[in-house]
C-alpha positions in Angstrom: 61.0 120.9 -4.0 63.8 122.2 -1.9 63.6 122.3 1.9 66.3 123.9 4.0 67.0 125.8 7.1 69.0 128.9 7.7 70.6 129.5 11.0 72.5 132.5 12.2 75.8 131.3 13.6 77.1 134.7 14.6 76.5 134.1 18.3 78.3 130.8 18.2 81.3 132.2 16.4 81.5 135.1 18.8 81.3 132.7 21.8 84.0 130.5 20.2 86.2 133.5 19.6 85.7 134.7 23.2 86.5 131.2 24.5 89.7 131.0 22.4 90.8 134.5 23.7 90.2 133.4 27.3 92.2 130.2 26.8 95.1 132.1 25.1 95.1 134.6 28.0 95.0 131.8 30.6 97.9 130.0 28.8 99.9 133.3 28.8 99.4 133.7 32.5 100.3 130.1 33.2 103.6 130.5 31.3 104.3 133.7 33.1 103.7 132.1 36.5 105.7 129.0 35.5 108.6 131.2 34.5 108.5 133.1 37.8 108.4 130.0 40.0 111.0 128.2 37.9 113.6 131.0 38.4 113.5 131.3 42.2 115.5 129.2 44.6 112.6 129.3 47.0 110.2 126.4 47.2 106.7 127.2 46.0 103.8 124.7 46.3 100.1 124.2 46.7 98.3 121.7 48.9 94.7 120.6 48.4 92.4 120.2 51.5 93.5 116.6 51.8 97.2 117.5 52.2 98.1 116.4 48.7 100.5 118.5 46.6 98.7 119.9 43.5 101.7 122.1 42.5 105.4 122.1 43.2 108.0 124.3 41.5 111.3 123.0 40.1 113.3 124.0 43.2 111.0 121.8 45.4 111.1 118.9 43.0 114.9 119.1 43.1 115.0 119.3 46.9 112.9 116.1 47.1 114.8 114.4 44.3 111.5 113.8 42.5 109.9 114.4 39.2 106.5 116.2 38.7 104.8 112.9 37.8 106.1 111.2 40.9 105.3 114.0 43.3 102.0 115.7 42.3 99.0 114.2 44.1 101.2 112.8 46.9 101.1 113.5 50.5 104.0 114.6 52.7 104.7 111.1 54.0 104.8 109.7 50.4 107.5 112.2 49.6 109.9 111.3 52.5 108.8 113.7 55.2 109.3 112.3 58.7 106.0 111.4 60.5 106.3 114.2 63.0 107.0 116.7 60.3 104.1 115.5 58.1 101.7 115.6 61.1 102.9 119.1 62.0 102.2 120.4 58.5 98.8 118.7 58.4 97.8 120.4 61.7 99.0 123.7 60.2 97.0 123.2 57.0 93.9 122.4 59.2 94.6 125.6 61.1 94.8 127.7 57.9 91.6 126.1 56.6 89.8 126.8 59.9 91.0 130.4 60.5 91.5 131.5 56.8 94.8 133.1 58.1 98.3 132.4 57.0 100.9 130.9 59.3 104.6 131.0 59.4 107.1 128.5 60.8 110.7 127.2 60.7 111.7 123.6 60.4 114.8 121.5 59.6 114.4 119.1 56.7 116.8 117.0 54.6 117.5 118.2 51.1 118.1 115.3 48.5 121.6 116.5 47.7 122.6 119.1 50.3 121.8 117.3 53.5 119.8 118.7 56.4 118.8 122.4 56.0 116.8 124.9 57.9 113.7 126.3 56.2 111.4 129.3 56.9 107.9 128.7 55.5 104.6 130.4 55.1 101.2 128.7 54.4 98.4 130.9 53.1 94.8 130.2 52.3 93.5 130.2 48.7 89.9 131.4 49.2 87.3 130.8 46.4 84.4 133.1 45.5 82.2 131.5 48.2 84.7 132.4 50.9 85.9 128.9 51.4 89.5 127.8 51.6 89.9 125.5 48.5 93.7 125.1 48.7 96.7 126.2 50.7 99.7 127.9 49.0 103.1 127.6 50.5 106.5 129.2 50.1 109.7 128.0 51.8 113.1 129.6 51.9 116.4 127.9 52.9 117.8 130.0 55.7 120.6 127.6 56.7 123.4 130.0 55.8 121.6 132.9 57.5 121.3 130.9 60.7 125.0 130.0 60.6 126.0 133.6 60.1 123.9 134.6 63.1 125.6 131.9 65.2 129.0 133.0 64.1 128.1 136.7 64.8 126.9 135.8 68.3 130.1 133.7 68.9 132.3 136.6 67.8 130.5 139.1 70.0 130.8 136.8 72.9 134.6 136.4 72.4 135.1 140.1 71.8 133.0 141.0 74.8 135.1 138.6 77.0 138.3 140.0 75.6 137.3 143.6 76.3 136.4 142.7 79.9 139.7 140.9 80.5 142.7 143.2 80.5 
């Protein structure tokens, strides 16, 4: 006597193939985003709702003088931000969460190898399907040279204006 069972595994194979395709597509997009964020001098990062970094691109890790393993999951104070600076960003993160609107600011911060620099930054909400802010994305650009050029231009115009008024 032979007893057996036959089962149609077509649905399981199709589900497994769909899952593999989704993973492959997800990996392709991850690599694309990693390539884009790795090739910019701008700082790109993501905070969770508890002010912890969940992502930091290579430029930001270099600015901090940190590795991925030493930086991800850490808060601002853990990464060397001065207390006033960390508190300011935490208030801004709270504002982004509460209003679901992006904010922009400018701040001076020490770079690990270049010394104190001036940065322009934007914090933007990452909103989930339920309409809740689940994370805060940030981009920061070093504008130190731009500010210095502006200062030099203003100084030049002041001198030129004085010279033109004085015969």
